[in-house]
Backbone as CSV, one residue per row, in Angstrom:
resi,resn,N_x,N_y,N_z,CA_x,CA_y,CA_z,C_x,C_y,C_z
1,MET,0.882,-0.863,-0.059,-0.198,0.022,-0.241,0.762,1.139,-0.218
2,ALA,0.697,1.917,-0.937,1.471,3.541,-1.016,1.213,4.426,-0.186
3,CYS,1.809,5.227,0.386,1.440,6.147,1.232,1.865,7.608,0.924
4,GLY,0.713,8.397,0.478,1.005,9.874,-0.590,1.695,10.689,0.860
5,ASP,1.800,11.991,0.240,2.431,12.580,1.352,1.128,13.369,2.480
6,GLY,1.252,13.496,3.508,0.584,13.956,4.446,-0.757,12.687,4.771
7,GLU,-0.620,11.660,4.000,-1.469,10.750,4.497,-1.307,10.085,5.920
8,ARG,-2.262,9.888,7.083,-2.174,9.195,8.012,-1.945,7.842,7.885
9,ARG,-0.988,7.283,8.678,-0.589,6.012,8.578,-0.833,5.239,9.979
10,VAL,-1.776,4.484,10.270,-2.088,4.279,12.005,-2.020,2.917,11.711
11,VAL,-1.245,2.696,12.749,-0.938,1.352,13.155,-2.072,0.885,14.472
12,ALA,-2.795,-0.095,14.787,-3.633,-0.447,15.528,-2.526,-1.413,16.359
13,LEU,-2.542,-1.152,17.637,-1.372,-2.130,18.748,-2.817,-2.631,19.876
14,ALA,-3.218,-3.778,19.643,-3.846,-4.226,20.983,-2.873,-4.620,22.054
15,VAL,-3.345,-3.701,23.513,-2.738,-4.324,24.295,-3.583,-4.526,25.360
16,ASP,-2.985,-5.212,26.791,-3.589,-5.530,28.133,-2.558,-5.133,29.341
17,SER,-2.742,-5.938,30.069,-1.485,-5.802,31.087,-0.825,-7.079,31.275
18,SER,-0.797,-7.810,30.086,-0.333,-9.165,30.256,1.076,-8.808,29.566
19,GLU,1.800,-9.629,29.809,3.653,-9.928,29.481,3.671,-9.909,28.092
20,TYR,2.195,-10.625,27.386,2.459,-11.025,26.135,2.309,-9.360,25.095
21,ALA,1.572,-8.530,25.816,0.957,-6.980,25.290,2.239,-6.642,25.205
22,GLU,2.968,-6.129,26.420,4.465,-5.806,26.527,5.282,-6.266,25.812
23,TYR,5.628,-7.416,25.228,6.079,-8.031,24.436,6.323,-7.522,23.066
24,ALA,5.071,-7.441,22.672,4.291,-7.002,21.309,4.427,-5.796,21.067
25,PHE,4.386,-4.950,22.022,4.583,-3.733,22.112,6.478,-3.262,21.474
26,ASP,7.260,-4.121,22.645,8.334,-3.820,22.585,9.124,-4.502,21.402
27,TRP,8.189,-5.470,20.562,8.880,-6.199,19.045,8.361,-5.041,18.080
28,PHE,7.243,-4.260,18.006,6.806,-3.236,17.320,7.487,-2.153,17.832
29,ALA,8.032,-1.479,18.402,9.046,-0.389,18.701,10.275,-0.978,17.813
30,LYS,10.449,-2.231,18.219,11.842,-2.469,17.504,12.167,-2.714,16.444
31,TYR,11.105,-3.263,15.622,11.202,-4.096,14.268,10.447,-3.474,13.263
32,PHE,8.959,-2.889,13.864,7.886,-2.503,12.850,7.724,-0.728,12.704
33,HIS,7.812,-0.400,13.815,7.823,1.243,13.939,8.351,1.999,13.128
34,ARG,7.752,2.891,12.476,8.402,4.360,11.385,7.989,5.361,11.996
35,PRO,8.907,6.483,12.004,8.464,7.926,12.436,7.049,8.106,12.337
36,GLU,6.847,7.984,10.399,5.242,8.454,9.615,4.506,7.854,10.262
37,HIS,4.417,6.469,11.595,3.205,6.227,12.070,2.631,6.683,12.897
38,GLU,1.550,6.471,13.070,0.437,7.233,14.243,0.134,5.682,14.933
39,VAL,0.162,5.752,16.266,0.091,4.812,16.938,-1.065,4.410,17.403
40,ILE,-2.355,4.068,17.561,-3.384,3.704,18.650,-3.337,2.324,18.996
41,LEU,-3.090,2.671,20.424,-2.991,1.157,21.517,-4.713,1.287,21.991
42,VAL,-5.119,0.087,21.590,-6.429,-0.434,21.725,-6.460,-1.134,23.073
43,HIS,-6.626,-0.622,23.755,-6.914,-1.821,25.578,-8.799,-1.690,25.387
44,ILE,-8.812,-3.303,25.819,-10.441,-3.670,25.974,-10.545,-3.173,27.384
45,ALA,-10.920,-2.776,28.085,-11.335,-2.188,29.491,-12.315,-3.290,30.168
46,GLU,-11.824,-4.396,30.639,-12.488,-5.513,31.245,-13.048,-5.234,32.256
47,GLY,-14.888,-5.236,32.654,-15.479,-5.465,34.057,-16.523,-4.228,33.969
48,PHE,-16.314,-3.807,32.408,-17.823,-2.945,32.194,-18.756,-3.650,31.692
49,ASP,-19.891,-3.545,31.883,-21.413,-4.273,31.192,-21.943,-3.089,30.073
50,ILE,-20.997,-2.852,28.945,-21.457,-2.164,28.235,-21.863,-2.693,26.994
51,THR,-23.027,-2.753,25.915,-23.309,-3.624,24.861,-22.806,-3.136,23.926
52,LYS,-22.739,-1.558,23.915,-22.463,-0.706,22.405,-20.710,0.036,22.764
53,ALA,-19.976,-1.085,22.775,-18.305,-0.710,23.085,-18.311,0.538,22.502
54,ARG,-18.493,0.524,21.195,-18.076,1.948,20.054,-18.641,3.383,20.446
55,TYR,-19.990,3.228,20.895,-20.033,4.447,21.391,-19.687,4.671,22.913
56,ALA,-19.203,4.508,23.363,-18.648,4.471,24.918,-17.016,4.426,24.766
57,LYS,-16.610,5.131,24.205,-14.882,5.131,23.919,-14.226,5.219,24.993
58,TYR,-15.006,6.293,25.453,-14.239,7.038,26.651,-14.966,7.483,28.046
59,LEU,-15.835,6.203,28.425,-16.426,6.230,29.588,-15.606,6.204,30.540
60,HIS,-14.588,5.496,30.812,-13.669,5.243,31.698,-13.257,6.820,32.174
61,ARG,-13.627,8.155,30.996,-13.014,9.277,31.292,-13.936,10.074,32.033
62,GLN,-15.143,9.221,32.207,-16.371,10.185,32.298,-16.934,9.500,33.415
63,PRO,-16.401,8.973,34.518,-17.016,7.672,35.605,-18.110,7.594,36.202
64,ASN,-19.022,9.220,35.911,-20.578,9.360,36.431,-21.541,8.803,35.372
65,GLU,-20.696,8.816,34.295,-21.895,8.738,32.824,-22.162,7.358,32.316
66,ILE,-23.322,6.813,32.692,-23.434,5.358,31.907,-23.998,5.703,30.691
67,VAL,-23.250,4.987,29.661,-24.150,5.369,28.114,-25.111,4.235,27.580
68,CYS,-24.481,3.144,27.911,-25.760,1.928,27.276,-25.132,0.736,28.412
69,LEU,-26.386,0.105,29.296,-26.329,-0.740,30.274,-27.365,-1.798,30.087
70,HIS,-27.025,-3.270,29.703,-28.016,-4.332,29.650,-28.464,-4.726,31.046
71,VAL,-29.860,-4.585,31.526,-30.515,-4.708,32.291,-31.744,-5.593,32.040
72,PRO,-31.691,-7.065,32.716,-32.381,-7.957,32.664,-33.244,-7.685,33.111
73,GLU,-35.047,-7.849,32.601,-36.429,-8.040,32.686,-36.661,-7.840,34.324
74,ARG,-37.657,-7.390,34.693,-37.704,-7.182,36.228,-36.877,-7.007,37.026
75,PHE,-35.648,-6.178,36.706,-34.572,-5.866,37.561,-35.074,-4.794,38.377
76,ASP,-34.757,-4.777,39.484,-35.146,-3.085,40.181,-34.138,-2.427,40.536
77,MET,-33.761,-1.844,39.328,-32.392,-0.970,39.438,-32.420,0.079,40.200
78,GLN,-33.319,0.664,40.611,-33.198,1.805,42.090,-32.823,0.743,43.260
79,LYS,-33.554,0.224,43.489,-33.221,-0.849,44.913,-31.713,-1.060,44.710
80,ALA,-31.386,-1.697,43.642,-29.494,-2.107,43.313,-29.061,-0.905,43.759
81,GLN,-29.303,0.175,42.799,-28.257,1.173,43.078,-28.338,1.579,44.199
82,LYS,-29.525,1.956,45.227,-29.189,2.330,46.678,-28.578,1.273,47.408
83,GLU,-28.746,-0.171,47.356,-27.811,-1.131,48.051,-26.615,-0.740,47.636
84,MET,-25.793,-0.876,46.752,-24.829,-0.657,45.860,-23.862,0.828,46.744
85,ALA,-25.073,1.587,46.410,-24.343,3.106,47.544,-24.228,3.168,48.911
86,ARG,-25.220,2.819,49.437,-24.864,1.924,50.959,-23.874,1.698,51.313
87,SER,-23.538,0.294,50.531,-22.455,-0.599,50.983,-21.265,0.344,50.409
88,GLY,-21.140,1.121,49.628,-19.968,1.767,49.247,-19.410,0.753,47.794
89,SER,-19.991,-0.410,47.700,-19.049,-1.006,46.335,-19.335,-0.631,45.410
90,MET,-20.458,0.181,45.083,-20.343,0.590,43.608,-19.166,1.413,43.329
91,LYS,-18.523,2.559,44.313,-18.173,3.389,43.983,-16.332,2.544,44.120
92,GLU,-16.182,1.993,44.964,-14.867,1.103,45.385,-14.995,0.447,44.023
93,ALA,-15.639,-0.286,43.862,-15.355,-1.293,42.570,-15.109,-0.449,41.243
94,THR,-15.957,0.596,40.966,-15.438,1.454,39.885,-13.980,2.310,40.083
95,GLU,-13.775,2.900,41.417,-12.653,3.421,41.311,-11.513,2.669,41.285
96,LYS,-11.306,1.126,41.550,-10.513,0.385,41.348,-10.231,-0.012,39.805
97,GLN,-11.281,-0.244,39.054,-11.453,-0.562,37.771,-10.854,0.933,36.789
98,TYR,-10.909,1.695,37.629,-10.408,3.354,36.758,-8.833,3.269,37.042
99,SER,-8.728,2.830,38.280,-7.450,3.205,38.876,-6.381,1.838,37.877
100,LYS,-6.853,0.999,37.475,-6.227,-0.213,36.671,-5.868,0.210,35.293
101,ILE,-7.232,0.755,34.803,-7.179,1.353,33.709,-6.107,2.663,33.243
102,THR,-6.313,3.503,34.177,-5.180,4.960,34.472,-3.673,4.410,34.106
103,GLU,-3.308,3.252,35.081,-2.078,2.790,35.557,-1.554,2.046,34.127
104,LEU,-2.196,1.464,33.518,-2.223,0.551,32.041,-1.971,1.748,31.030
105,GLU,-2.793,2.613,30.936,-2.740,3.831,29.994,-1.135,4.845,30.069
106,GLU,-1.381,5.082,31.405,0.157,5.432,31.750,1.419,4.708,31.746
107,ARG,1.308,3.898,31.704,2.699,2.770,31.317,2.874,2.524,29.702
108,PHE,1.970,2.790,29.224,2.170,2.716,27.856,2.512,4.005,26.936
109,GLN,1.727,4.958,27.784,2.089,6.350,27.258,3.298,6.781,27.248
110,HIS,4.017,6.165,28.223,5.370,6.182,28.697,6.313,5.584,27.986
111,LYS,5.634,4.485,27.372,6.527,3.655,26.399,6.770,4.338,25.347
112,MET,5.659,4.893,24.824,5.587,5.559,23.531,6.462,6.799,23.659
113,ARG,6.510,7.246,24.510,7.175,8.535,24.714,8.946,8.027,24.120
114,GLN,9.273,7.540,25.204,10.852,6.422,25.236,10.794,6.284,23.434
115,HIS,10.195,5.855,22.736,10.217,5.413,21.419,10.054,6.628,20.585
116,ASN,9.808,7.703,21.198,9.109,8.773,20.127,8.070,8.324,19.095
117,MET,7.009,7.807,19.944,6.068,7.141,19.274,4.809,8.376,18.943
118,ARG,4.038,8.627,17.957,3.110,9.559,18.325,1.637,8.696,18.098
119,GLY,0.858,9.234,19.171,-0.452,7.849,18.972,-1.141,8.440,20.375
120,THR,-2.097,7.699,20.634,-2.987,7.758,21.765,-3.227,5.807,22.599
121,VAL,-3.742,6.051,23.479,-4.042,5.039,24.004,-5.613,4.819,24.351
122,LEU,-6.273,4.055,23.828,-7.818,4.111,23.930,-8.379,3.167,24.578
123,SER,-9.361,3.080,26.147,-9.687,2.134,26.962,-11.090,1.993,26.607
124,VAL,-11.066,0.825,26.034,-12.765,0.777,24.921,-13.642,-0.426,25.933
125,PRO,-14.317,-0.278,26.753,-14.863,-1.516,27.331,-15.715,-1.955,26.380
126,SER,-15.751,-3.200,26.500,-16.272,-4.056,25.487,-16.390,-5.493,25.954
127,LYS,-17.319,-6.607,25.654,-17.355,-8.038,26.280,-16.822,-8.596,24.843
128,THR,-16.745,-8.476,23.749,-15.974,-8.902,22.848,-15.202,-8.310,22.127
129,PRO,-13.786,-8.508,22.902,-12.226,-8.021,22.457,-12.018,-8.146,20.508
130,GLY,-12.121,-9.154,20.465,-11.897,-9.438,18.965,-12.404,-8.341,18.158
131,GLN,-13.869,-8.368,18.269,-14.722,-7.328,17.471,-14.633,-6.072,17.784
132,THR,-14.133,-5.670,18.661,-13.965,-4.584,19.193,-12.477,-3.808,18.675
133,ILE,-11.946,-4.352,18.810,-10.503,-4.432,18.410,-10.575,-3.906,16.661
134,LEU,-11.419,-4.594,16.261,-11.720,-4.523,15.108,-12.348,-3.391,14.313
135,GLU,-13.114,-2.901,14.799,-14.190,-1.837,14.696,-13.163,-0.884,15.098
136,THR,-12.435,-1.028,16.290,-11.759,0.327,16.463,-10.763,0.590,15.227
137,ALA,-10.170,-0.459,15.093,-9.021,-0.017,14.091,-9.708,0.240,12.584
138,ARG,-10.599,0.139,12.152,-11.520,0.385,11.143,-11.998,2.008,11.525
139,GLU,-12.434,2.240,12.486,-12.781,3.794,12.881,-11.925,4.474,12.535
140,GLU,-10.491,4.003,12.892,-9.254,4.820,13.306,-8.718,4.772,11.567
141,LYS,-8.930,3.789,10.655,-8.770,3.877,9.610,-7.235,3.384,9.578
142,ALA,-6.336,2.021,10.116,-5.350,1.467,10.962,-5.150,0.536,9.323
143,PHE,-3.890,0.629,9.089,-3.668,-0.122,7.821,-2.875,-1.290,8.401
144,CYS,-2.856,-1.666,9.522,-2.481,-3.438,9.751,-2.664,-3.061,11.444
145,ILE,-2.873,-4.225,12.422,-3.066,-4.452,13.722,-1.884,-5.283,14.306
146,VAL,-1.656,-5.257,15.081,-0.266,-5.820,15.930,-1.206,-6.212,17.449
147,MET,-0.885,-7.538,17.833,-0.807,-7.966,19.057,-0.086,-9.097,19.286
148,GLY,-0.163,-9.113,20.824,0.783,-10.275,21.364,-0.292,-11.635,21.221
149,THR,0.272,-12.620,21.664,-0.201,-14.328,21.979,0.332,-14.795,22.943
150,ARG,-0.626,-15.161,23.849,-0.145,-16.256,24.616,0.098,-17.598,23.970
151,GLY,-0.144,-17.967,23.166,0.392,-19.344,22.261,-0.195,-20.507,22.918
152,ARG,-1.491,-20.195,23.171,-2.609,-21.160,23.912,-2.883,-22.465,22.864
153,SER,-2.799,-23.868,23.293,-2.889,-25.427,22.589,-4.142,-25.357,21.704
154,ALA,-4.060,-26.095,21.036,-5.312,-26.018,19.666,-6.560,-26.567,20.557
155,ILE,-6.352,-27.212,21.609,-7.769,-27.797,22.283,-8.006,-26.163,23.165
156,LYS,-7.464,-25.852,23.711,-7.699,-24.653,24.553,-8.016,-23.625,23.656
157,LYS,-7.563,-23.376,22.569,-8.158,-22.393,21.804,-9.634,-23.007,20.940
158,ALA,-9.822,-23.800,20.998,-10.942,-24.866,20.581,-12.010,-24.209,21.520
159,ILE,-11.853,-24.429,22.474,-13.013,-23.977,23.709,-12.954,-23.059,24.019
160,LEU,-11.867,-22.151,24.525,-12.038,-20.862,25.196,-12.061,-19.827,23.743
161,GLY,-11.615,-19.796,22.421,-11.525,-19.163,21.883,-10.433,-18.444,21.818
162,SER,-9.925,-17.342,20.800,-8.678,-16.644,21.026,-8.872,-15.356,20.050
163,VAL,-8.600,-14.138,20.600,-8.743,-12.722,20.442,-7.991,-13.129,18.881
164,SER,-6.734,-13.421,19.029,-6.046,-13.394,17.437,-6.557,-14.071,16.338
165,ASP,-6.986,-15.167,16.976,-8.085,-15.881,15.594,-8.892,-15.280,15.001
166,HIS,-9.679,-14.429,15.774,-10.894,-13.674,15.670,-10.671,-12.626,14.565
167,LEU,-9.183,-11.763,15.002,-8.948,-10.987,14.133,-8.138,-11.846,12.975
168,ILE,-7.574,-12.517,12.764,-6.859,-13.091,11.607,-8.060,-13.830,10.829
169,LYS,-9.195,-14.084,11.185,-9.969,-14.559,10.458,-11.463,-13.481,9.910
170,ASN,-11.366,-12.460,10.461,-12.061,-11.513,10.336,-11.681,-10.029,9.680
171,ALA,-10.161,-10.114,9.932,-9.831,-8.613,9.618,-9.596,-8.506,7.971
172,ASP,-9.726,-6.953,7.544,-9.443,-6.914,6.032,-8.497,-6.137,6.128
173,ILE,-7.439,-6.004,7.089,-6.258,-5.489,6.864,-5.188,-6.596,7.325
174,PRO,-4.136,-6.677,7.316,-3.057,-7.504,7.941,-2.949,-7.312,9.563
175,VAL,-2.711,-8.826,10.172,-2.543,-8.964,11.521,-1.511,-9.535,11.646
176,ILE,-0.646,-8.684,12.619,0.767,-9.239,12.943,0.588,-9.832,14.661
177,VAL,0.560,-11.269,14.293,0.610,-11.808,15.960,1.804,-12.005,16.221
178,VAL,1.912,-11.242,17.184,3.565,-11.395,18.042,3.847,-12.713,19.397
179,ARG,4.509,-13.480,19.078,4.281,-14.655,19.515,5.929,-14.780,20.848
180,LYS,5.755,-14.782,21.866,7.195,-14.593,22.703,7.489,-16.269,23.034
181,ARG,8.781,-16.581,22.583,9.310,-17.746,22.936,9.407,-18.123,24.057
182,LYS,9.425,-19.001,24.798,9.954,-19.384,26.119,11.167,-18.980,26.620
183,ASP,12.111,-18.928,25.610,13.093,-18.649,26.182,14.248,-17.544,25.782
184,GLU,12.908,-16.504,25.199,13.372,-15.305,25.011,13.156,-14.347,25.534
185,VAL,13.764,-13.540,25.464,13.867,-12.253,26.381,13.320,-10.831,25.291
186,ALA,12.904,-9.915,26.065,12.412,-8.968,25.376,13.266,-8.254,24.252
187,PRO,12.947,-7.858,22.868,13.679,-7.152,21.978,14.138,-5.806,22.526
C-alpha cells in the first residue's frame, strides 16, 4: 500500500496488562515502527457491562456517565443502586477499575514517549474484544493490527476461543501476531 504525502498511517496495537502485550509493544517498537506511523493502542477495558462499546470509547474518563447498560427484565435498578451506594461497593469497584485502566494507559503512554511514537491509548469497554479491536481499527483507518499472543494449545483455543484467531479470520487488513518464545527475552 503506497503512502501519499500527508496521508495518515495508523497502526492499531492491541494491549492489555499481560507480559504478551508488553512483548508485542517492544517487538513493534524495535522491528516495525516508523516515524510516520501514528500508533493507536487499543485496550479492552474488562469489567464494564457495556453492550455498545464503540459508542462508549471514553466512558472511563467520565466515571459518572453510563452510556448503555443491559438490564434484565424485572430487575429493580433503583433498589440495586441504593444498596450498592449504601455499601460503597459501586464506588469502590468503579475506582479500582478506573485505577487499573489509568495505570495501564500511563505505562503505555510512557513507553510511547520513550520510543518517540505519536499516538494515543484508547481504553474501550467491551465484552467482545476481537470485534471491538476490529471496529476500532476500522474507525481509526488503521492499515494493520499488531498484537501479542499467549500461544494457547489447539484444544484450549477450540474451547475458549482466541482474540488473535478472531482478528486473523475477520480482519480486512493485515494482522501481525507476535509470540514470545519461552526462552526468549524482550527485544
